[in-house]
C-alpha positions in Angstrom: 30.9 -89.3 -44.5 29.4 -85.9 -44.5 27.1 -86.6 -47.5 25.7 -89.6 -45.6 25.0 -87.3 -42.6 23.4 -84.7 -44.8 21.2 -87.4 -46.5 20.1 -88.7 -43.2 19.4 -85.3 -41.7 17.2 -84.4 -44.8 15.4 -87.7 -44.4 14.8 -87.1 -40.9 13.4 -83.7 -41.5 11.1 -85.1 -44.3 9.9 -87.8 -42.1 9.1 -85.3 -39.3 7.3 -82.9 -41.7 5.4 -85.9 -43.1 4.4 -87.2 -39.6 3.3 -83.8 -38.5 1.2 -83.3 -41.4 -0.5 -86.6 -41.5 -1.2 -86.1 -37.7 -2.9 -82.8 -38.3 -5.0 -84.3 -41.0 -6.3 -86.9 -38.7 -7.2 -84.5 -35.8 -8.2 -81.2 -37.6 -9.1 -79.6 -34.3 -5.3 -79.1 -33.7 -4.9 -77.1 -36.8 -5.4 -73.3 -36.4 -8.6 -72.4 -38.1 -8.4 -68.7 -38.5 -11.7 -67.5 -39.7 -12.6 -70.6 -41.5 -16.2 -71.1 -40.8 -16.2 -74.5 -39.0 -18.8 -75.5 -36.4 -16.5 -74.4 -33.6 -15.8 -71.0 -35.1 -19.5 -70.4 -35.6 -20.2 -71.3 -31.9 -17.4 -68.9 -30.9 -18.7 -66.0 -33.0 -22.2 -66.7 -31.6 -20.9 -66.6 -28.0 -19.2 -63.2 -28.8 -22.5 -61.9 -30.2 -24.2 -63.0 -27.2 -21.7 -61.3 -24.9 -22.1 -58.2 -26.9 -25.9 -58.3 -26.4 -25.4 -58.9 -22.7 -23.1 -56.0 -22.3 -25.3 -53.6 -24.3 -28.3 -54.7 -22.1 -26.2 -54.5 -18.9 -27.4 -58.0 -18.0 -25.1 -59.4 -15.3 -26.8 -62.9 -15.5 -26.6 -63.1 -19.1 -22.9 -62.3 -19.0 -22.2 -64.8 -16.3 -24.1 -67.5 -18.2 -21.4 -67.2 -20.9 -18.5 -67.8 -18.4 -17.4 -71.1 -17.4 -16.9 -72.7 -14.1 -13.5 -71.2 -13.2 -13.4 -67.8 -15.0 -10.8 -64.9 -15.0 -11.9 -61.4 -16.1 -8.9 -59.0 -16.6 -10.4 -55.6 -17.0 -8.2 -52.7 -17.8 -6.9 -50.6 -14.8 -7.9 -53.3 -12.4 -6.6 -56.5 -10.8 -7.8 -59.8 -12.3 -11.3 -60.8 -11.0 -10.8 -64.7 -10.3 -13.9 -67.0 -9.9 -17.6 -66.6 -10.7 -18.3 -64.4 -7.7 -15.7 -61.9 -8.3 -16.5 -61.8 -12.2 -20.3 -61.4 -11.3 -19.4 -58.5 -8.8 -17.2 -56.8 -11.3 -19.8 -56.8 -14.0 -22.4 -55.5 -11.5 -20.1 -52.6 -10.6 -19.5 -51.9 -14.3 -23.2 -51.9 -15.1 -23.8 -49.5 -12.1 -21.5 -47.1 -13.5 -21.9 -47.1 -17.4 -24.3 -48.2 -20.3 -22.5 -49.6 -23.3 -23.6 -49.5 -27.1 -20.8 -51.3 -28.7 -20.1 -53.7 -31.5 -17.5 -56.5 -31.6 -15.3 -57.1 -34.8 -13.7 -60.6 -34.8 -10.3 -61.1 -36.5 -8.9 -64.5 -35.4 -10.6 -67.6 -34.0 -8.3 -70.6 -33.4 -8.9 -73.7 -31.5 -6.9 -76.7 -30.2 -9.0 -79.5 -28.6 -10.9 -78.1 -25.7 -9.5 -74.7 -25.8 -10.1 -71.6 -28.3 -9.2 -68.1 -28.5 -10.6 -65.1 -30.4 -9.0 -61.7 -31.0 -11.4 -59.1 -31.3 -11.9 -55.2 -31.2 -15.0 -53.3 -30.0 -16.1 -49.7 -30.8 -19.2 -47.7 -29.9 -20.3 -45.4 -27.2 -20.4 -45.5 -23.5 -22.9 -43.5 -21.4 -21.4 -42.6 -17.9 -24.4 -42.7 -15.6 -23.3 -40.4 -12.9 -23.2 -37.4 -15.3 -25.0 -38.8 -18.3 -22.0 -38.0 -20.4 -21.6 -40.1 -23.6 -18.0 -40.9 -24.7 -16.4 -42.9 -27.4 -15.5 -46.6 -26.5 -13.0 -48.8 -28.1 -10.9 -51.9 -27.1 -8.8 -54.6 -28.2 -9.9 -58.0 -26.6 -8.7 -61.5 -26.1 -11.2 -64.2 -25.3 -10.0 -67.6 -24.3 -12.9 -70.2 -24.3 -12.8 -73.6 -22.9 -15.3 -76.5 -23.7 -17.1 -77.5 -20.6 -19.7 -80.3 -20.6 -19.9 -79.9 -24.4 -20.5 -76.1 -24.4 -17.9 -73.4 -25.3 -17.8 -70.9 -22.4 -15.6 -68.0 -21.7 -12.6 -69.2 -19.7 -10.5 -66.0 -19.7 -11.1 -62.6 -21.0 -9.1 -59.4 -21.1 -9.3 -56.1 -22.8 -7.2 -52.9 -23.4 -8.6 -49.5 -24.6 -7.7 -48.1 -28.0 -9.4 -44.7 -27.2 -7.4 -42.3 -24.9 -9.4 -41.1 -21.8 -11.4 -38.0 -22.5 
């Protein structure tokens, strides 16, 4: 009696594994992609590079163009900025206070259907405009992208410093 249950249990597990594996092969978008260079990961990498350029240029319009229709920006030491108007105001305030010269490193990109995420870090220098002081800059970031009308846009973005305040 127990051996029949064990056989049925093992058979059920094998069938489940086979079903999951064949389903993933049919819809490759559901399989985590890591840093494999698929069309989607290349686009996400490009968006992060565009974001880096927009930050380094202090270009609010270019930053906002990378965000989707319903964005949330979660900067460190602040409440979340929700919606395009709040996100735009937040970046305008940031660029009125500092100039950035940073570079992003990308560690993970995974996507599932219409959503993707990227885990990154950034490092470089920040110039504080009020006193012209240059300080080290470094953060861990998490980007969540959503495909909107065929384009990958930043849907959620948060960061946390890796450099203690100076």
